[in-house]
C-alpha positions in Angstrom: 0.6 7.4 75.8 2.2 9.6 73.4 3.1 7.1 71.2 -0.6 5.7 71.5 -1.3 9.4 70.6 0.6 9.6 67.5 -0.5 6.5 66.0 -4.0 7.2 66.2 -3.3 10.5 64.7 -1.3 8.9 61.9 -3.8 6.1 61.6 -7.1 8.7 61.5 -4.7 10.7 58.4 -4.3 7.3 56.6 -8.1 7.1 56.6 -8.5 10.6 55.7 -6.4 10.6 52.8 -7.6 7.2 51.5 -11.3 9.0 51.5 -10.0 12.0 50.3 -8.5 9.8 47.3 -11.6 8.0 46.5 -13.7 10.9 46.4 -11.4 12.4 43.8 -10.6 9.1 41.9 -14.0 9.3 41.2 -15.1 12.6 40.2 -12.1 12.2 38.1 -13.3 9.2 36.6 -16.3 10.8 35.6 -14.7 13.8 34.4 -12.4 11.6 32.4 -15.2 9.5 31.0 -17.1 12.7 29.6 -13.4 14.5 28.2 -12.8 10.7 26.1 -16.4 10.8 24.7 -15.7 14.7 23.3 -12.5 13.9 22.4 -14.1 10.8 20.0 -16.2 13.1 19.0 -13.9 15.6 17.6 -11.8 13.2 16.3 -14.9 11.5 14.2 -15.7 14.9 13.0 -12.2 15.1 11.6 -11.9 11.9 9.9 -14.8 13.3 8.1 -13.3 16.2 6.9 -10.2 14.6 6.1 -11.9 12.8 3.0 -12.5 14.7 -0.4 -15.5 15.2 -1.3 -15.9 13.2 -4.5 -12.7 11.4 -4.0 -13.6 7.9 -4.5 -11.9 4.7 -2.6 -9.3 3.1 -4.8 -10.4 -0.6 -5.0 -7.9 -3.2 -5.3 -7.5 -5.6 -8.4 -6.0 -9.0 -7.7 -3.0 -8.8 -10.6 -4.5 -12.0 -12.1 -6.9 -9.8 -13.4 -4.8 -7.1 -14.7 -3.3 -6.4 -17.7 0.3 -4.3 -18.8 1.0 -2.3 -21.6 4.6 -0.9 -21.5 5.4 2.1 -23.5 8.7 1.7 -25.5 11.5 3.7 -25.4 12.1 6.9 -23.5 9.9 9.9 -23.4 11.9 13.5 -22.9 9.3 16.2 -21.9 10.1 20.2 -21.6 9.4 21.1 -18.0 7.8 24.7 -17.4 10.5 27.0 -16.0 10.5 28.6 -12.5 9.8 32.5 -12.0 13.7 33.6 -12.4 14.7 30.6 -14.3 15.7 31.3 -18.1 17.7 27.7 -18.2 15.6 24.7 -20.1 14.6 22.0 -17.9 13.5 18.0 -19.2 12.2 15.1 -17.8 13.0 12.0 -19.1 10.9 9.1 -18.4 11.6 5.6 -19.1 10.1 2.4 -17.8 6.0 3.7 -18.5 3.1 0.9 -17.9 0.0 1.4 -18.3 -1.9 -1.5 -16.4 -5.5 -2.3 -17.0 -8.2 -4.2 -15.1 -9.6 -7.1 -17.1 -12.8 -7.2 -15.5 -14.0 -4.1 -17.0 -16.4 -2.8 -19.6 -13.5 -0.8 -20.7 -11.0 -3.6 -21.2 -13.5 -5.0 -23.9 -13.6 -2.0 -25.9 -10.1 -0.5 -25.9 -8.1 -3.4 -24.4 -6.8 -5.4 -27.4 -6.3 -1.8 -29.1 -4.1 -0.5 -26.2 -2.0 -3.6 -25.9 -1.9 -3.6 -29.6 -0.1 0.5 -29.3 -2.7 2.1 -31.2 -2.9 4.5 -28.6 0.2 5.0 -28.0 0.5 8.1 -29.7 -2.6 9.9 -27.6 -1.1 8.5 -24.5 2.3 10.1 -24.9 0.9 13.3 -25.9 -1.4 13.1 -22.3 1.9 12.3 -20.0 3.7 14.6 -21.9 0.9 18.0 -21.1 0.0 17.0 -18.2 4.3 16.8 -17.3 4.9 19.9 -19.0 2.8 21.9 -17.2 5.3 21.8 -14.1 8.7 23.0 -12.9 11.7 20.9 -12.1 11.3 21.4 -8.1 8.0 20.0 -8.4 9.1 17.2 -10.2 11.6 16.4 -7.9 9.9 17.5 -4.6 6.0 16.1 -5.3 6.2 13.6 -8.3 3.5 11.1 -6.7 0.9 14.1 -7.0 2.1 14.4 -11.0 2.1 10.5 -11.2 -1.5 10.9 -10.3 -2.0 13.6 -12.6 -0.7 11.3 -15.6 -3.2 8.2 -14.0 -6.4 10.7 -14.3 -5.4 12.2 -17.6 -5.4 8.4 -18.9 -8.5 7.7 -17.7 -10.1 10.8 -19.1 -8.8 9.4 -22.2 -10.6 6.0 -21.6 -13.6 4.3 -19.5 -12.7 5.7 -16.0 -12.3 2.3 -14.3 -10.7 0.5 -17.1 -7.1 1.6 -16.5 -6.2 0.8 -13.2 -2.5 3.0 -12.8 0.5 3.7 -14.4 3.8 3.4 -13.2 7.1 5.0 -14.4 10.1 2.7 -13.7 13.0 5.4 -13.9 12.1 9.7 -14.1 15.6 11.7 -14.5 15.5 15.5 -14.5 18.0 17.1 -16.8 
């Protein structure tokens, strides 16, 4: 008799456990849906704020629509000194290539002159003025930002969409 009573008690406890688990699952599931909706809305708000106002999406230009012009020789550019550093530092750039979008209207206006080297001194001056405002530590640690500044400076010389990118194959700080 004790075995049957014990079996009935265990069966009742299992049944109560299943019922309470089901109630808990339904309450947690509805709360989980609400939490997921809240997280999604916060994530969408944060992703909107990550975009910088006025920043344009960089368009992809196929390689067949690009024309390239290489700046000949090396450029040795004096760098700004960091506080407390009196030693002069230089950045040596070599293999600077300007890529131009041939489908843009600016290419028809400036393209042949750029390829012929007519604007070489102006482009070199722009690169020098951008790079010389940085220290040796900035050049070593965050050169990609400097490359973007060079691109923006060169774009400012010409039609904004005409210049696609500036590539620098080697750089050394001294």
